[in-house]
Structure formats: structure tokens, C-alpha cells
C-alpha positions, 0 to 999 in steps of 0.5 A, spaced: 500 500 500 505 504 501 508 503 495 502 504 491 501 511 495 509 513 493 508 511 486 501 515 485 505 521 489 511 521 484 506 521 478 503 527 481 509 531 482 512 529 475 505 531 472 506 538 476 513 539 473 511 537 466 505 542 466 510 547 469 515 546 464 510 546 458 507 552 461 514 556 461 516 554 454 510 557 451 511 563 455 518 564 453 516 563 446 511 568 446 516 573 450 521 572 444 525 578 443 525 582 437 532 582 437 538 578 434 542 576 440 548 572 437 552 574 431 551 569 425 556 564 424 560 565 417 557 572 416 564 574 413 564 569 408 557 572 405 557 576 399 557 584 398 550 587 397 553 594 397 558 599 401 555 605 405 558 611 408 554 613 414 554 621 416 551 623 423 552 619 429 554 613 426 559 617 421 562 610 419 564 607 412 562 600 411 560 594 407 553 591 407 553 583 406 548 578 405 547 570 406 545 566 400 537 567 401 538 575 401 543 575 395 538 571 391 532 576 393 536 582 392 538 579 385 531 577 383 528 583 386 524 579 390 520 583 395 518 582 401 524 578 402 523 571 404 524 568 411 531 566 412 534 572 409 540 575 413 543 582 412 549 584 415 552 591 416 559 592 418 561 599 420 568 602 421 571 608 423 571 613 417 579 615 416 583 618 411 588 614 408 595 618 410 599 613 405 594 615 399 594 622 401 601 623 401 602 620 394 597 624 391 599 630 395 592 632 397 586 629 401 584 623 396 582 617 400 578 614 406 579 607 408 576 603 414 579 604 421 577 601 427 571 597 427 565 600 430 559 596 430 556 590 426 548 590 425 544 585 423 537 584 420 534 577 420 527 575 416 522 571 420 515 573 419 513 569 425 518 570 430 519 577 429 511 579 427 511 585 431 517 588 428 515 587 420 518 580 420 525 582 421 529 581 428 534 586 429 541 586 432 547 591 434 553 589 436 559 592 439 566 588 440 562 582 439 557 583 444 549 585 443 548 593 445 543 594 451 535 593 449 534 601 448 539 601 443 536 595 440 529 598 440 531 604 436 532 600 429 525 598 428 522 605 428 527 608 423 526 601 418 518 601 419 519 608 415 521 604 409 515 599 408 515 599 400 522 596 401 520 591 406 524 595 411 530 595 408 534 601 406 540 598 402 539 597 395 543 592 391 550 595 388 551 591 381 
């Protein structure tokens, strides 16, 4: 009799734990942030979409890269971008090239200096439905910035609805 009681008690505890864990998982899924919190592997091997010189607070020079899904969409003019599209923007300090300027005898060239940040947009229309289907990532020294900075991405990109929230055009 004691063994039956013990088995029933253990089964009840196991059921409570299982229900609690499954409820927690659903809650965690519902609370998925609209941020890309890890740098995608292999992004430095992605193809070039365009280059950019940013003024204002970013004041940088950089490259915009895309994974295979992004490149196919860009080349095909596909809008909206398909799920799986990831776009990376690599930003560097915008510095004059002392070497080139010396050769030409004037301010001639600007080149990338120290890296300033890397930004990502990842398309997943289900996971990131609240932000137009895009998750945004912003990294300095390989670490994600604070939540306030992450939240600053979508309001600007939301103004580019005609291009599925993407500013960068493909450079042929």
C-alpha cells in the first residue's frame, strides 16, 4: 500500500513539473525578443550587397553583406524578402588614408579604421511579427548593445515599408 501511495505521489509531482515546464516554454516563446542576440556564424564569408558611408552619429564607412537567401532576393528583386534572409552591416571608423594622401599630395582617400559596430537584420515573419518580420541586432566588440539601443532600429526601418524595411539597395 505504501508503495502504491509513493508511486501515485511521484506521478503527481512529475505531472506538476511537466505542466510547469510546458507552461514556461510557451511563455518564453511568446516573450521572444525582437532582437538578434548572437552574431551569425560565417557572416564574413557572405557576399557584398553594397558599401555605405554613414554621416551623423554613426559617421562610419562600411560594407553591407548578405547570406545566400538575401543575395538571391536582392538579385531577383524579390520583395518582401523571404524568411531566412540575413543582412549584415559592418561599420568602421571613417579615416583618411595618410599613405594615399601623401602620394597624391592632397586629401584623396578614406579607408576603414577601427571597427565600430556590426548590425544585423534577420527575416522571420513569425518570430519577429511585431517588428515587420525582421529581428534586429547591434553589436559592439562582439557583444549585443543594451535593449534601448536595440529598440531604436525598428522605428527608423518601419519608415521604409515599400522596401520591406530595408534601406540598402543592391550595388551591381
